[in-house]
C-alpha positions as a printed Julia matrix, in Angstrom:
150×3 Matrix{Float64}:
 -0.83  -0.14    0.16
  2.85   2.58    0.7
  3.67   2.26   -3.43
  2.17   5.22   -4.82
  2.65   8.96   -4.87
  2.02  10.77   -1.49
  0.88  14.6    -0.66
  0.96  16.38    2.22
 -2.3   17.23    3.82
 -1.61  18.57    7.54
  1.5   18.69    9.99
  1.33  18.27   13.22
  3.79  19.66   15.37
  3.18  20.1    19.75
  6.23  22.56   20.23
  5.66  25.07   17.37
  2.02  24.62   18.1
  3.6   25.99   21.2
  5.34  28.73   19.78
  2.18  30.28   17.76
  0.21  29.62   21.02
  2.87  32.34   23.7
  3.54  34.19   20.36
  0.27  34.52   20.73
 -0.48  35.12   23.77
  2.37  37.85   23.37
  1.03  40.17   20.36
 -2.69  39.81   22.55
 -0.79  41.02   25.49
  2.44  43.45   25.06
  1.5   47.09   25.68
 -1.75  47.06   28.06
 -0.92  46.85   31.17
  1.82  50.12   30.57
  0.87  53.44   29.41
  1.27  55.22   26.58
  5.01  57.3    28.4
  5.88  53.07   29.3
  5.7   52.47   26.29
  6.57  54.48   24.19
 10.34  53.89   26.58
 10.1   50.51   26.49
  8.91  50.0    22.46
  9.8   53.13   20.62
  6.02  54.29   20.48
  2.84  54.12   22.26
  0.65  52.97   18.98
 -0.01  49.49   20.84
 -2.24  49.15   18.2
 -0.33  49.62   14.89
  2.53  46.71   16.61
  0.03  44.57   17.53
 -1.16  44.68   14.21
  2.0   44.89   12.26
  3.48  41.17   14.6
 -0.3   39.72   14.41
  0.28  40.03   10.45
  4.17  38.65   11.22
  2.49  35.78   12.44
 -0.45  34.8    10.46
  2.49  35.54    7.87
  4.62  32.7     9.19
  2.01  30.03    9.57
  0.77  30.81    5.82
  4.34  30.09    5.49
  4.24  26.47    7.14
  0.77  25.2     5.43
  1.83  26.23    1.7
  5.17  23.99    2.94
  2.92  20.94    4.5
  0.32  21.81    1.15
  3.83  21.98   -1.22
  5.33  18.44    0.29
  4.78  14.63   -1.65
  6.83  11.51   -0.78
  6.94   9.47   -4.15
  7.37   5.58   -3.12
  9.25   3.59   -5.59
  9.04  -0.66   -5.43
 12.53  -0.54   -6.22
 13.31   0.94   -3.11
 13.83   4.02   -3.69
 11.59   7.07   -2.72
 11.92  10.72   -4.29
 10.33  13.42   -2.13
  9.9   17.13   -2.4
  9.59  19.2     0.78
  8.35  22.81   -0.42
  9.89  22.55   -4.07
 13.55  20.85   -2.51
 13.08  18.13   -4.48
 15.74  14.55   -3.57
 16.02  10.58   -3.83
 16.8    7.96   -1.1
 16.39   4.45   -0.48
 13.62   3.95    1.85
 12.24   0.66    3.44
 11.35  -1.0     7.43
 14.21  -1.51    9.95
 13.67  -5.06   12.33
 11.09  -3.0    14.66
  8.89  -2.4    11.73
  9.45   0.82   11.23
 10.03   3.5     8.07
 13.72   4.25    6.99
 14.34   6.95    5.25
 18.33   6.1     4.28
 20.33   8.45    2.34
 23.33   6.66    3.28
 22.5    3.96    1.47
 21.89   6.29   -2.26
 24.58   8.18   -2.01
 26.93   7.02    0.91
 25.88  10.46    2.84
 23.24  12.18    3.77
 20.89  11.67    6.75
 19.28   8.71    7.54
 15.44   8.79    8.91
 13.22   6.88   10.74
  9.18   6.96   10.39
  6.93   4.95   12.64
  3.78   4.51   10.5
  0.97   5.63   12.82
 -1.5    4.63   10.63
 -2.11   3.64    6.51
 -4.39   2.1     3.78
 -6.14   3.59    1.03
 -7.17   6.63    1.65
 -4.04   7.91    4.71
 -0.82   7.13    5.2
  0.43   9.22    8.62
  4.0    8.75    9.66
  5.98  10.05   13.19
  9.24  11.05   13.64
 11.77  12.47   15.97
 13.98  14.22   14.37
 16.69  16.65   16.66
 14.35  16.5    19.66
 11.1   17.97   17.96
  8.6   15.27   17.16
  5.45  15.05   14.09
  3.48  13.97   13.0
  2.65  14.39    9.7
 -0.58  12.91    7.42
 -0.83  12.29    3.74
 -2.83  11.06    0.58
 -2.16   9.6    -1.88
 -2.14  10.68   -5.7
 -5.89  11.47   -6.94
 -4.95   9.75  -10.83
């Protein structure tokens, strides 16, 4: 069932979610507990509504880029053990296989002699869904894919 082209539809990452939550909390509260003179001293302006508007625009932009990056990601697993991976326009190839524990391995070392080896747990795999969990550099994430529609 894995051998096909899969398009990412969502990415869940608790650390990234916490980052966005903390950013939103900051935006919602910055400058609200001080008077205009204190805000001028701290932030260089007393117009905190404008500051919050600019910060919100930037946070929304980062969130939008994250969504677009996910939507532009796909994995194409082939019968010969080769996988073509597209991470938002950056296309690469790797070997794929299952390790002794049933984890999906994406292994550039086996294909090119250098690069990364990523271990992913298959949480769910069926005709309409591929859900992968990975831990990389201390960060955990879950990516959900749907198969390419012919």
